[in-house]
Backbone as ProteinMPNN parsed JSONL, in Angstrom:
{"seq_chain_A": "XXXXXXXXXXXXXXXXXXXXXXXXXXXXXXXXXXXXXXXXXXXXXXXXXXXXXXXXXXXXXXXXXXXXXXXXXXXXXXXXXXXXXXXXXXXXXXXXXXXXXXXXXXXXXXXXXXXXXX", "coords_chain_A": {"N_chain_A": [[3.349, -21.593, -5.088], [3.953, -19.13, -2.682], [6.093, -17.483, -0.324], [6.009, -15.341, 2.273], [7.978, -15.041, 4.224], [10.344, -15.427, 2.931], [10.835, -13.163, 1.523], [12.517, -10.115, 1.137], [12.296, -7.328, 3.285], [11.547, -3.94, 2.531], [12.095, -0.404, 2.901], [10.602, 2.123, 1.674], [9.681, 4.728, 2.196], [9.756, 6.8, 5.142], [8.687, 4.913, 7.911], [7.122, 3.085, 6.497], [7.267, -0.199, 5.776], [7.782, -2.721, 3.583], [6.966, -5.805, 1.837], [7.1, -7.388, -1.289], [5.215, -9.304, -3.612], [4.489, -10.947, -6.712], [2.019, -12.086, -9.06], [1.005, -13.471, -12.213], [-0.887, -11.584, -12.978], [-1.358, -9.824, -10.881], [-0.218, -7.746, -8.129], [1.132, -7.829, -4.832], [1.498, -6.297, -1.675], [2.83, -6.624, 1.46], [2.542, -4.789, 4.171], [4.222, -3.324, 6.959], [3.574, -0.895, 9.101], [4.572, 1.996, 10.774], [3.183, 3.649, 13.632], [1.819, 6.852, 13.119], [3.09, 7.304, 10.691], [2.98, 8.68, 7.401], [1.395, 8.462, 4.222], [2.029, 10.013, 1.281], [-0.129, 11.971, -0.884], [-1.175, 10.497, -3.9], [-1.567, 8.866, -7.127], [-2.449, 6.097, -9.253], [-2.694, 3.906, -12.097], [-3.569, 1.429, -11.356], [-6.058, -0.665, -9.881], [-6.641, -0.851, -6.434], [-6.713, -2.819, -3.52], [-7.161, -2.603, -0.135], [-6.408, -4.493, 2.636], [-6.952, -4.626, 5.905], [-4.98, -5.905, 8.346], [-3.984, -5.625, 10.968], [-4.287, -3.021, 13.406], [-5.014, 0.565, 13.036], [-5.879, 2.654, 10.41], [-5.984, 5.639, 8.608], [-7.499, 6.45, 5.69], [-7.625, 8.415, 2.789], [-9.519, 8.918, -0.003], [-10.001, 10.321, -3.064], [-10.771, 12.706, -1.732], [-12.446, 11.831, 0.306], [-12.446, 10.69, 3.576], [-11.774, 7.787, 5.436], [-11.76, 5.696, 8.318], [-9.967, 2.874, 8.868], [-10.044, -0.354, 10.298], [-8.673, -3.35, 11.825], [-9.502, -6.229, 9.975], [-11.124, -4.974, 8.152], [-11.838, -4.109, 4.702], [-10.976, -2.162, 1.906], [-11.585, -0.661, -1.232], [-9.747, 0.965, -3.764], [-10.35, 2.848, -6.525], [-9.079, 2.725, -9.925], [-6.791, 5.258, -10.799], [-7.663, 7.003, -8.784], [-7.154, 9.69, -6.581], [-5.245, 9.384, -3.708], [-4.315, 9.021, -0.208], [-2.774, 8.443, 3.025], [-2.644, 7.644, 6.586], [-1.11, 6.174, 9.354], [-2.726, 5.492, 12.261], [-2.182, 3.921, 14.369], [0.327, 1.409, 15.044], [0.452, -0.646, 12.198], [-0.547, -3.471, 10.173], [-0.873, -4.201, 6.872], [-2.299, -5.648, 3.984], [-1.907, -5.034, 0.71], [-3.444, -5.316, -2.451], [-2.971, -5.228, -5.918], [-4.183, -4.565, -9.186], [-3.845, -4.054, -12.627], [-0.678, -5.905, -12.607], [1.869, -4.307, -10.694], [4.205, -3.103, -12.393], [6.13, -1.225, -11.87], [6.934, -1.91, -9.358], [8.438, -4.166, -9.615], [11.18, -3.936, -9.536], [11.707, -3.277, -6.994], [10.563, -1.462, -4.08], [10.368, 1.986, -4.141], [11.037, 5.357, -3.037], [10.224, 7.273, -4.888], [8.208, 6.025, -6.406], [6.34, 5.333, -4.428], [5.817, 7.723, -3.015], [4.445, 9.502, -4.604], [5.847, 10.932, -6.442], [6.137, 9.602, -8.787], [3.477, 9.476, -10.704], [2.139, 7.696, -12.308]], "CA_chain_A": [[3.307, -21.221, -3.68], [4.852, -18.038, -2.324], [6.364, -17.461, 1.11], [6.388, -13.989, 2.711], [9.194, -15.057, 5.046], [11.5, -15.462, 2.033], [10.895, -11.879, 0.815], [13.217, -9.062, 1.874], [11.528, -6.125, 3.591], [12.119, -2.682, 2.055], [11.505, 0.79, 3.519], [10.673, 3.15, 0.639], [9.482, 6.027, 2.836], [9.809, 6.595, 6.592], [7.569, 4.282, 8.588], [6.461, 2.092, 5.643], [8.173, -1.323, 5.56], [6.971, -3.609, 2.77], [7.445, -6.968, 1.095], [6.324, -7.44, -2.529], [5.112, -10.529, -4.404], [3.717, -10.773, -7.942], [1.528, -13.2, -9.859], [0.977, -13.029, -13.606], [-1.813, -10.475, -13.208], [-1.553, -8.997, -9.694], [0.903, -7.512, -7.21], [0.736, -7.787, -3.423], [2.484, -5.734, -0.756], [2.556, -6.83, 2.875], [3.119, -3.627, 4.846], [4.326, -3.102, 8.396], [3.584, 0.575, 9.101], [4.747, 2.578, 12.101], [2.199, 4.65, 14.046], [2.152, 8.226, 12.755], [3.662, 7.389, 9.343], [2.04, 9.202, 6.414], [1.538, 8.15, 2.81], [1.673, 11.218, 0.532], [-1.161, 11.876, -1.901], [-0.689, 10.012, -5.184], [-2.531, 8.077, -7.887], [-1.875, 5.152, -10.214], [-3.694, 3.265, -12.948], [-3.953, 0.148, -10.76], [-7.057, -0.79, -8.831], [-5.952, -1.274, -5.213], [-7.563, -3.268, -2.423], [-6.489, -2.558, 1.162], [-6.948, -5.433, 3.62], [-6.384, -4.307, 7.216], [-4.71, -7.088, 9.163], [-3.848, -5.151, 12.352], [-4.126, -1.591, 13.604], [-5.993, 1.549, 12.574], [-5.29, 3.439, 9.331], [-6.879, 6.633, 8.035], [-7.3, 6.511, 4.245], [-8.395, 9.429, 2.08], [-9.636, 8.58, -1.424], [-10.765, 11.365, -3.766], [-11.289, 13.678, -0.784], [-13.274, 11.204, 1.344], [-11.594, 10.029, 4.563], [-12.359, 6.682, 6.199], [-10.874, 5.062, 9.282], [-9.997, 1.43, 8.67], [-9.612, -1.153, 11.443], [-8.371, -4.754, 11.523], [-10.622, -6.988, 9.439], [-11.832, -4.211, 7.125], [-11.299, -4.088, 3.349], [-11.385, -0.968, 1.173], [-11.119, -0.657, -2.615], [-9.391, 2.257, -4.344], [-10.475, 2.721, -7.974], [-7.993, 3.151, -10.797], [-6.535, 6.692, -10.942], [-8.2, 7.804, -7.685], [-6.155, 10.376, -5.758], [-5.376, 8.841, -2.359], [-3.239, 9.206, 0.77], [-3.141, 7.757, 4.254], [-1.862, 7.864, 7.809], [-1.262, 5.118, 10.356], [-3.082, 6.025, 13.574], [-1.485, 3.004, 15.28], [1.12, 0.466, 14.253], [-0.469, -1.369, 11.319], [-0.153, -4.446, 9.162], [-1.834, -4.089, 5.775], [-2.008, -6.357, 2.75], [-2.437, -4.357, -0.467], [-3.477, -6.07, -3.705], [-3.056, -4.326, -7.062], [-4.426, -5.138, -10.505], [-2.933, -5.113, -13.033], [0.623, -5.983, -11.931], [2.65, -3.078, -10.529], [5.51, -3.283, -13.034], [7.055, -0.307, -11.212], [7.398, -2.546, -8.115], [9.244, -5.353, -9.921], [12.589, -3.669, -9.208], [11.765, -2.832, -5.608], [9.78, -0.312, -3.636], [11.197, 3.193, -4.075], [10.313, 6.538, -2.548], [9.606, 7.937, -6.033], [6.973, 5.344, -6.768], [5.406, 5.346, -3.3], [5.504, 9.056, -2.474], [3.669, 10.332, -5.509], [6.701, 11.544, -7.44], [5.729, 8.89, -9.993], [2.017, 9.475, -10.611], [1.536, 6.832, -13.326]], "C_chain_A": [[4.339, -20.116, -3.449], [4.957, -17.967, -0.806], [6.84, -16.068, 1.517], [7.703, -13.986, 3.487], [10.464, -15.08, 4.198], [11.713, -14.139, 1.293], [11.557, -10.83, 1.704], [12.316, -7.847, 2.067], [12.287, -4.886, 3.119], [11.393, -1.515, 2.72], [11.621, 1.952, 2.535], [10.478, 4.573, 1.152], [9.448, 5.779, 4.34], [8.524, 5.989, 7.148], [6.831, 3.222, 7.79], [7.466, 1.018, 5.256], [7.376, -2.392, 4.819], [7.717, -4.752, 2.123], [6.526, -7.126, -0.109], [6.375, -8.83, -3.151], [4.229, -10.245, -5.619], [3.207, -12.118, -8.45], [1.562, -12.707, -11.305], [0.131, -11.778, -13.802], [-2.024, -9.539, -12.02], [-0.243, -8.799, -8.947], [0.336, -7.386, -5.803], [1.859, -7.158, -2.618], [1.99, -5.977, 0.661], [3.298, -5.738, 3.624], [3.152, -3.805, 6.351], [4.536, -1.59, 8.506], [3.647, 1.076, 10.532], [3.658, 3.607, 12.389], [2.698, 6.041, 13.69], [2.723, 8.391, 11.36], [2.586, 7.812, 8.347], [2.414, 8.782, 4.999], [1.107, 9.379, 2.02], [0.607, 10.94, -0.539], [-0.536, 11.454, -3.239], [-1.823, 9.274, -5.897], [-1.781, 7.14, -8.812], [-3.019, 4.477, -10.957], [-4.264, 1.996, -12.32], [-5.136, 0.283, -9.811], [-6.32, -1.352, -7.62], [-6.98, -1.696, -4.181], [-6.709, -3.317, -1.16], [-7.178, -3.556, 2.087], [-6.231, -5.158, 4.938], [-6.223, -5.579, 8.038], [-4.648, -6.732, 10.645], [-3.77, -3.633, 12.351], [-5.265, -0.755, 13.061], [-5.304, 2.493, 11.599], [-6.348, 4.38, 8.78], [-6.546, 6.774, 6.557], [-8.206, 7.576, 3.649], [-8.342, 9.106, 0.593], [-10.549, 9.602, -2.081], [-11.481, 12.295, -2.788], [-12.152, 13.114, 0.335], [-12.387, 10.393, 2.282], [-12.386, 8.97, 5.326], [-11.315, 6.166, 7.169], [-11.066, 3.558, 9.17], [-9.408, 0.731, 9.883], [-9.352, -2.59, 10.989], [-9.637, -5.476, 11.077], [-11.381, -6.275, 8.341], [-11.086, -4.294, 5.794], [-11.834, -2.839, 2.662], [-10.784, -1.015, -0.222], [-10.874, 0.77, -3.082], [-9.462, 2.099, -5.86], [-9.221, 3.183, -8.713], [-7.974, 4.676, -10.903], [-7.147, 7.58, -9.859], [-7.044, 8.416, -6.892], [-6.329, 9.884, -4.322], [-4.117, 9.074, -1.527], [-3.658, 8.47, 2.035], [-2.212, 8.069, 5.404], [-2.167, 6.747, 8.794], [-1.555, 5.759, 11.711], [-2.463, 5.191, 14.684], [-0.481, 2.229, 14.429], [0.131, -0.386, 13.456], [0.241, -2.477, 10.557], [-1.267, -4.44, 8.131], [-1.357, -4.957, 4.622], [-2.704, -5.607, 1.623], [-2.38, -5.305, -1.654], [-3.706, -5.066, -4.835], [-3.331, -5.113, -8.333], [-4.535, -3.989, -11.5], [-1.629, -5.07, -12.23], [1.261, -4.602, -11.844], [4.039, -3.329, -11.107], [6.56, -2.402, -12.368], [7.559, -0.851, -9.878], [8.309, -3.742, -8.381], [10.713, -5.173, -9.547], [12.731, -3.085, -7.814], [10.879, -1.638, -5.343], [10.729, 0.875, -3.528], [10.371, 4.366, -3.593], [9.626, 7.26, -3.699], [8.28, 7.329, -6.417], [5.929, 5.495, -5.66], [4.93, 6.755, -2.956], [4.682, 9.94, -3.396], [4.518, 11.062, -6.521], [6.402, 10.92, -8.788], [4.22, 8.743, -9.919], [1.356, 8.508, -11.586], [1.489, 5.449, -12.999]], "O_chain_A": [[5.456, -20.175, -3.964], [4.029, -18.344, -0.09], [7.941, -15.655, 1.153], [8.462, -13.02, 3.409], [11.547, -14.781, 4.701], [12.664, -14.007, 0.523], [11.203, -10.677, 2.873], [11.657, -7.395, 1.131], [13.504, -4.788, 3.281], [10.215, -1.624, 3.062], [12.61, 2.685, 2.55], [11.048, 5.517, 0.603], [9.143, 4.667, 4.773], [7.424, 6.481, 6.894], [5.988, 2.519, 8.347], [8.405, 1.279, 4.504], [6.402, -2.919, 5.357], [8.924, -4.687, 1.891], [5.308, -7.012, 0.024], [7.433, -9.457, -3.214], [3.331, -9.405, -5.559], [3.864, -13.148, -8.297], [2.097, -11.633, -11.58], [0.406, -10.988, -14.705], [-2.777, -8.571, -12.122], [0.706, -9.567, -9.103], [-0.779, -6.905, -5.603], [3.033, -7.448, -2.846], [0.879, -5.589, 1.02], [4.527, -5.751, 3.705], [2.23, -4.366, 6.944], [5.557, -1.067, 8.058], [2.881, 0.643, 11.392], [3.254, 4.353, 11.496], [3.859, 6.373, 13.931], [2.834, 9.519, 10.88], [1.439, 7.372, 8.426], [3.588, 8.752, 4.63], [-0.063, 9.76, 2.075], [0.472, 9.818, -1.026], [0.495, 11.987, -3.651], [-2.902, 9.085, -5.336], [-0.611, 7.366, -9.119], [-4.162, 4.479, -10.501], [-5.336, 1.54, -12.717], [-5.208, 1.233, -9.031], [-5.469, -2.23, -7.763], [-7.992, -1.023, -3.986], [-5.674, -3.981, -1.118], [-8.388, -3.478, 2.299], [-5.037, -5.428, 5.068], [-7.202, -6.243, 8.38], [-5.195, -7.451, 11.482], [-3.252, -3.029, 11.411], [-6.32, -1.263, 12.683], [-4.264, 3.068, 11.919], [-7.477, 3.968, 8.515], [-5.436, 7.173, 6.206], [-9.396, 7.64, 3.956], [-7.265, 9.028, 0.001], [-11.715, 9.739, -1.712], [-12.649, 12.633, -2.984], [-12.552, 13.857, 1.23], [-11.658, 9.508, 1.835], [-13.499, 9.211, 5.793], [-10.119, 6.195, 6.876], [-12.166, 3.037, 9.35], [-8.397, 1.168, 10.433], [-9.763, -2.99, 9.901], [-10.693, -5.361, 11.699], [-12.2, -6.891, 7.658], [-9.876, -4.516, 5.755], [-13.005, -2.494, 2.816], [-9.616, -1.365, -0.387], [-11.678, 1.668, -2.832], [-8.717, 1.301, -6.429], [-8.411, 3.939, -8.176], [-9.018, 5.306, -11.075], [-7.149, 8.802, -10.007], [-6.072, 7.732, -6.572], [-7.428, 9.954, -3.772], [-3.024, 9.289, -2.051], [-4.765, 7.937, 2.111], [-1.15, 8.669, 5.235], [-3.327, 6.416, 9.039], [-0.72, 6.488, 12.246], [-2.244, 5.676, 15.794], [-0.454, 2.39, 13.208], [-0.905, -0.796, 13.981], [1.45, -2.432, 10.328], [-2.438, -4.644, 8.452], [-0.166, -5.002, 4.315], [-3.933, -5.546, 1.575], [-1.391, -6.013, -1.845], [-4.537, -4.165, -4.716], [-2.781, -6.196, -8.535], [-5.258, -3.028, -11.236], [-1.499, -4.29, -11.287], [1.204, -3.821, -12.794], [4.95, -3.726, -10.381], [7.733, -2.768, -12.3], [8.514, -0.313, -9.318], [8.898, -4.278, -7.442], [11.409, -6.15, -9.272], [13.748, -2.472, -7.488], [10.497, -0.903, -6.254], [11.778, 0.778, -2.892], [9.148, 4.37, -3.725], [8.543, 7.813, -3.508], [7.328, 8.047, -6.722], [4.76, 5.758, -5.941], [3.756, 6.951, -2.64], [4.266, 11.027, -2.996], [3.978, 11.752, -7.385], [6.407, 11.603, -9.812], [3.73, 7.94, -9.125], [0.129, 8.492, -11.688], [1.0, 4.643, -13.791]]}, "name": "protein", "num_of_chains": 1, "seq": "XXXXXXXXXXXXXXXXXXXXXXXXXXXXXXXXXXXXXXXXXXXXXXXXXXXXXXXXXXXXXXXXXXXXXXXXXXXXXXXXXXXXXXXXXXXXXXXXXXXXXXXXXXXXXXXXXXXXXX"}
């Protein structure tokens, strides 16, 4: 059993506040994102699933932009170039497979912002 309330929130880039949990084969990030905050274009080997809990988020994956609303789910394939922007305050649960080893030591701007593309 894991408890989000026991996880410290980190702010790797302006407007993105996240909590990270890992299982043996997956990583999860519970995001609280400020309206107007932007996620720079980046890619990673991990398959990513975005689950919109609250708000409206514009996600661009391999040049295709979609507007996601609460209750929607979107999958980002491995190595797909992607970015995003919070149109409102948002809460998002991201799931990654395989485990984001680069998140085991905390969320950093280098990993999140695209400086680390692997």
